[in-house]
N, C-alpha and C positions, 0 to 999 in steps of 0.2 A: 504494500500500500504506500503511495507517495505521501510526502509530508503534507501536501495540500489536501489530499483526501483525508488524512488522519485528523487534520484540524477541523474539517467539516464534520467528520464522524463524532469527534469529541464535543463539538458545539451542539450537534443534534442530541447527544446523550444528556447534555446539560438541560436542554429544553424539554426533554421527554417527561411524561407524566409518571404516576406511580405504577409499579409493576404488580403482577399477580392478580388475585381476585379483586382487590380494591381498585386497581386500574381498570379492570374489565367492567366493573359495575359503573364506572364513570362513562362508559361508552356502550350503552345497550344495543346499539346497532351491530357492533361486532359480536356481541353475545347472541343476538337474534340470528345473524348469518351463520355462526358456528353451530347453533342449534339446528338450523335447516340442513346444512351439509352433513352433519354427523348422523342424520337419519340413515345415511348409507352405512355407517358403522353399526348402527342399531340392527340393520338387516343382517350384517355379518355375525354379530353376537347372538342374535335370535336363532339363526340357522345352526350355529355351533351347538347351542344347548338343546334345541328342540329335537334334533335327530337322535341325540344321546338318550333322551327320554323315550322316544318312539321305539328304540331298540329293545326296551325291556317291557313294553306294554303287551299284555296277553293278546289283545285284538290284532296286534301285528305279528308277534312271535308264533302264534298258533295258526296263522293264515298260511296255507300250503304254498301260495304264490310267492311268499317272502321268507319261507322257512330256512332256506339256505343262508340268507343274510343273517337271520337271527341265531343260527346254531353252528355255523361254520366260522371259526375264528378268523381264518385267512380271508374268506369271502366277505365277512363283516368289515375287516380292515380295508379291503378294496372299496367297499361301498362308502365307507367314511372318507377315504382318501380321494375319491373322485372330486370332492369339493376342492381339495388342495391342488390337483392338477389343473382344474379349471381356473382356480385362483392364480396359478402361475402364468397361464396363458393371458388372463385378463390383465394382470399386473404388467406384463411385458408390452402388451398392446397399448397400455395407458400412456406411455411416453409419446408415441406418435399421435394418439388422439388428443391428448392435452395440448400439444403444440399446434396441431392443425385445426381442430374444431373448437378449441378452447377448453379450459378447465371446467367451465360452466356446463357446456353441452356434453362433456364426457360424463358428468354426474347424471344428467338426464338419461343418456344412453344406458348407463349402468343400472339405473333404477328400472328401466323398461325390460332389460334382459333378466333382471331379478324377478320381475313379475312373470315372465315366461317360465323360468325355472320353477317358481312356486306353483304355477298351474300344473306343470308336469308331475311334480312330486305329490301334490295334493290329490290329483286324479289318477295316480299310478295304478296300473292294472297288473303289472308284474315287475320283476327286478330291473328289467331293462329300462322301463320308464323312470324308475328311481335313479338309476345311474345317469341317464341323460339329463334329467331334471337337476340333479345335484351338480353336474358339470356346468350347466348354464348358470346356476346360482353361484358356483365358484367363480366362473368368469366374471360375473357382475360384481361380486363383493371383492374379488381380486383387483379389478379396475378401480372400484371405489376406495379400497384400502390405500391406494397410492394417490388417487385424485383428491380425496378429502384433506389429508395433511398438506398436500401441495397447495391447494386452494387456500386453506386457512393460514398457512405460513405466509402467503403472499398478500393477504389482506390485513395482517396483523403487524403492528410496529414491533421493533426488536424487544422492547421491555414486556410485551404481552404475548410474544409468540409461543413460549413454552406453555403458558396457561391455555391459550386458544387451542393449540394442537392437542393438548392433554384431554380436552373435552371429547376428542375422538375415542380415547380409551374409556372414558366414562360412559359414552354411548354404547361401546362394545359390551362392557360388563353389565350395563343396564339391560341390553338385549338378552344376554345370557341369563340374567336373573329372571326377567319376564318369562323367558321360554321354560325355565325350570319349573316355575310355579304354574304356568299354563299347562305344561305337561302333567304336573301333579294333579291339577284339577280335571283335565279331560280324561285322565286315566280312570276316573270314577264313572264316566258316562256309561261304558259297557266293556265287558271283557271279550265280547264276541263281535260287536259292531265296529266296523272300521272307522266310523265317524270319530272315535276317540283319538286316533292318531292323525287322521286327515285334517281335523279341525286344528290340531296343534301345529301342523305344517302350514296350513292355509293362512294363519294369522301373520305369517311373515310378509305377506303381500301388502299389509296395511302400511308399514313405514315406507315400503318401496313406492306405493302409489302416492303417498304424501310427498316424498322427495321429488317424484316426477312432476307433481303439480307446483310445488314451491320453488323448484329450480327456475321457473319463469320469473320469479321475483328477485333472483340473485343478480348482482352486478358482475361484469367481467373484472378480473384482477388488474390493477394498474400495471403490473409488470408485463402481463401478457399483451395488454393494449399498446404499451410502448413498443413491444417487439413487432406489432402489426402496423406501426407508424401512426397510430391513432392517439397522438400525444395529448391533444386538448381533452379528449374524452378520458384519457388516463388521469389527467390532472383533476378534472371534475370528480371522477370517482374517488381519488385520494382525498380530496377536500371533504367529500361526503362521508367517507369512512372515518376520517379523523375528527370531524366536526370542528374544523378550523377554517379560518379565512384563507382565501386563495393566495393572498400576498403575505401570509404569515411566514416568519423565518423558518419555522420547523417544517412547514410544507415545502418550501423552496429547497431546503437542504435535503429532505428525503427524496423529493422528486428529482433533484440533481443526481443523487446517488443512483437512482433507478435508471435515469437516462445515460449516465456515464457507463455503467456496466453493460446496458443494452447496446449502446453504440460500439463499445469495445468488442463485445462478443460478435456483433454483426460484421465488423471489419475483419476479425479473425476468421470468421466463417467464409467470407468472400475470398480471403487469401488462401485458405486451406482447401476449399471446395468450390472454386469458381465455376466449374461445370455443373454444379448442383444448386446454384442460386437462380431462382426464377419461379414462375407460376407452374401449376400443373400438379395433380395429385401424385403421379408417378415420380416426378422429380423430387417432390417433398418427401415421399416415402424413402427414396434412395438417400436423401440427405439425412433422414432420421436414422437409417441404418448406419450411415457413416458416423453420425454423431454418437451412436451407441459405442462405436469403436473408439471414439475420443476418450471414453472413460478409462481406457487402458493404455493410452499412448504416451503419457508423461508420468513422471514419478509422483508429482503432487496429485494428479487426477487419479492415478492408481491407488494412492493412499486414501483419497476420499472414498473411492469405490469400495476399497477393502474395509474401511471403517463402517460404511453403511451395510455392507453384506454381512460382516461379522456381527454387527449389532443385531440384525434380524435372525441370523443363524443361532446365536447363543440364546436369544429370547425364546425361540422355539425349542431348542435342545435343553432348556431348563426343565422341560417336562410338563409345562402348563397345559398343553392340549391333551396330554394323557389324562389329566383330571377332567378337563372340560368335556371331551368327547366321550369319556367312559366313566363319568362320575357314578351314575346309578349302578353300573356293573361293579365298580371298585367297592362301593359301600355295601353292596349285597355280599361281596366276597368276605367282608369283615364279620359276617355272622350277625349283623344287626337284624332284629326280629321283624321279618316280613318285608315284602316288596314295597309296601307303602312307606315304611320307615326309611328305606334306602332312597326312595324318591324325595322324601322330606329332607333327608340329609343333603341331597343334591341341591335342593332349594336353598339351603343355608349357604352353600358355596356361592350362589348368585348374590345373596344379600351381602356376604363378606366382600365379594368383588366390588360391589357398588360403594360400600362404606369406605373401603381401603383406598379407593381412587381419589377421594377428596383431599386427603393429606398431600398427595402428589401434586394435585392441581394448585393447592395453597402454597406449596414450598418450592416447586420446580423453578420458578423465576426469582427465587431468593437465595437458595443454597446451591443451585447448579445441578447439572445432570449426573456427573460422576459420583458424588457422594450418595445420591439416591440409589444408583446402580450397585455400588460397593456394599452399602449396609443392607439394602434390600436383598441382594444376592446372598449375603452371609446368613440372613434370617431364613431364606429359602433352603440353603444348604443344610442348616441345622435341622429344619423340619424333615427334610428327606432322610437324614440319618436316623432320626427318631422313628419315622414311619417304617423304614427298612428294618430297624432293630425289632420293633414290636411285631411286624409281620413275620419275620424269621422265627421269632420265639413262639408265637401262638397259632400260626397257621397249621393245618387248614381248619381245625375244629373251632378255634376261637371260643374256648370254654370259659374265658374270663371276660365278662361283659365290660368291666372297667377298662381293660386293655383295648377292647374294640372301640369304645367310645373315645378313649384317649387318642387312638390312631385317627379317628374321624376329626377330632379337635386339632390335631397336628396338621392334617390336610387342610382344614379351614384356615389355620394360621399361615400355612405355606401360600395359599391363595391370597391371603391378605398382604403378605410381604410382596408378592408379585404385583398385585393391584396398585401398591404404593410406590413401585419402583420400575421394574423392567417393562411392565405393561405400557404405561404412557410415555416413559422416557425414550424407548426405542423408536417410536414413531416421530417424536420430536427431533431426535438426532438426525434421522435420515432426511428430514425436510430442511435441515439447517446447513448441511456440509457441502452442498453442491452450488457452483456458480449458476447464473441465470441461463447460460446457453445449454447447459447439460442438466439442469435441475430436474426437469420432467423425466429425462432418461435415467438419471441417477436414482431418483425416488422409485421409479419403475423397477430398476434392477434390485434395489434394496427390498422392495415389497415382494418381488418375484422370488428372492432368496427365502423370505419368510414362508411363501407358499410352497415352494418345492421341498423345503425342510418339513413343513406341515404335512405334505403328502407322504413323505417317508415315515415320519413318526406315526401317522394315522394307520399305515399298513402294519407296522411291526408291533405296535403296542398290544393288540389283542393276543398275538402269538406269545409275546414276552410275558404278559400277565399269566397266561396258561402254563408256560414252560419254565420260566425262571422266577416267577412270583416276586419276592422281595428284591431280587437282583435287578428288576426293572427300575426301582427307585435309586439303587446304587449306580446304575448306568447313567441316569440323568444327573445324579450328584456329581459325577466326574465332569460332565460338561458344564454344570453350574459353577464349579470351581474354576474351570478354564475361563468362563465368562467373567468372573470376578477379576481374574488376572488380566483379561482384555481391558476391563474398565480402569484398572490401575495403571497399566504400562503402555497401552496402545491408544486408547480413546482420548482425544484432546477435549478440553472443556469448551463447549460452545455457548455456554450461558452468557447472556447480555451482549452478544455480538450481532450486528446486523448481518443480513445475508451477504452483503458486499464485504464486510469486514472479515468474513471467514477466509478470504484469500490470505490474510496475514497469518492465520492459524496454521494453514497448510503450506505456507511458503510458496504460494503460487505466483503466477506472473512469470513469463519466460524471460527473466533477467531484466537487464537495464532497458532493453528495447520496449518491453511491455510497460515498464514504469513510465517511460517517456511518452508512450502512447496514451496512457491513462491521464497523465498531466495535460497533454495536448487537448484531449477531449474535454476535460473539465474547464480548462482555460477558454476553449472555444464556446462552451456554454455560458461562461461568465461574460465573454465579449458580446455574445448575442443579447444577453440581458442588458448590457451597457448601451447597446445601439438600437434596441427595439423596445416597443411598448411592453413586451412581456418576454421573459426567458423561454416561455412555452409557446413559441410562435407557430408551431406546426399545426395545421388544421386537422381537426378530427373528422370522423366519419359523420357527415351530416345526418345520415339516416340511422345513427346508432341509437340504442335504447336509452331512454332517460333513466338515470339511476335514482 
């Protein structure tokens, strides 16, 4: 970062408002927009929890059309993991879609695909319907899992970004919580009529439909608008988002930062891919593929990519989806009295998830990302040790009720530590580490890592629980300890830094030539301001939506 840029960033930080929940409450517009976009995360969470409930409902397990899913551990794993492979494809497609049709319309497309998948699973007549439906749902929520934090990070100021993006995790765990309790309730409808499990799956369409409708009320992000050359519209949107005057110093500083990086990245793109600059869907697709390659071409970009991918890998390998996808099965294996009690214990998982997310939202923009990951990971590791020890001692009879309930309590605490740390922080980090030109692709790569790891975990967990029992928890403990090491020695602190300032953290900029280029662009913007009525003289799209 040049000295001129550093002075601008320091001045913007001086003018910034309060961070965390207090700052968010001062701008209800941002809170409202985050609530709308995270309906996509609610869809994701609901599907995760709902299917785990369906897998133990008698009306599903006793139906000959689905008996193999219910009783064959390997086949059950494949049915669960279909969501993951769809999510991987959806997350990878997200980079192209977010840049070409905008972050906003990518949210709409994801919600419509989610509705399609919900219809297929709800009306499933055999296992094939369920597999195809879950693939489409996976595609939708995979795309949304990358588009939502990308959108939210681009509408939020630096001091509120962690809080805004963390709301996504709150929506995910709220969806899980709702699905567990809906499944607990619909289970009582009938043990023979399929309406018990079909109603549980159908309700996922509610947040998807709401998101589809409310997307029409969302603004485009200022950063995306600047990249499209719609600078006047981008300025108007930024003014509306910040509730500031157009000529206020903080608006001019933030908008200058956005313009400088956008201009810098556009110049670099023209130099590196001159044959791929221009209109046309095919040209843009080829450019997107080439820009995915940019994530690995320089040391600092590779480091950003590695940080994002490892963040999502260790989040999944902590074992959290072992609990989420198979909670009723795990609690039933503890010898808790009756299927209803195991479903009830699963419902407590959802409640703990929601409650534990609030401390993360309240502290992530005060104490930073790394402390939450380190201490939260340590708590999760301790709980895995205790669960493994009790399972090894008392399985399979579980003739000690106190040990069974203690194991359940340790699982709930494990979920609580995750909800307060690795859950929200992982999505915040991947939305912060990439520059504008590769942000959509970088978040997509990070999210796709989450999904492909999710896919593998979903397949192997049923078999592991059957064959190595307590060894399953030791397996995830090993990766949890590696994740703590990653947070200590590899992950840089991203707290309090603007998206543009992250260049300094990763030592990016291709040496002196890039520094000189950034200075030239910033000085050019200042000269424009000095010689024109407005520094933002570019005309916007006259037909653009009124924000």
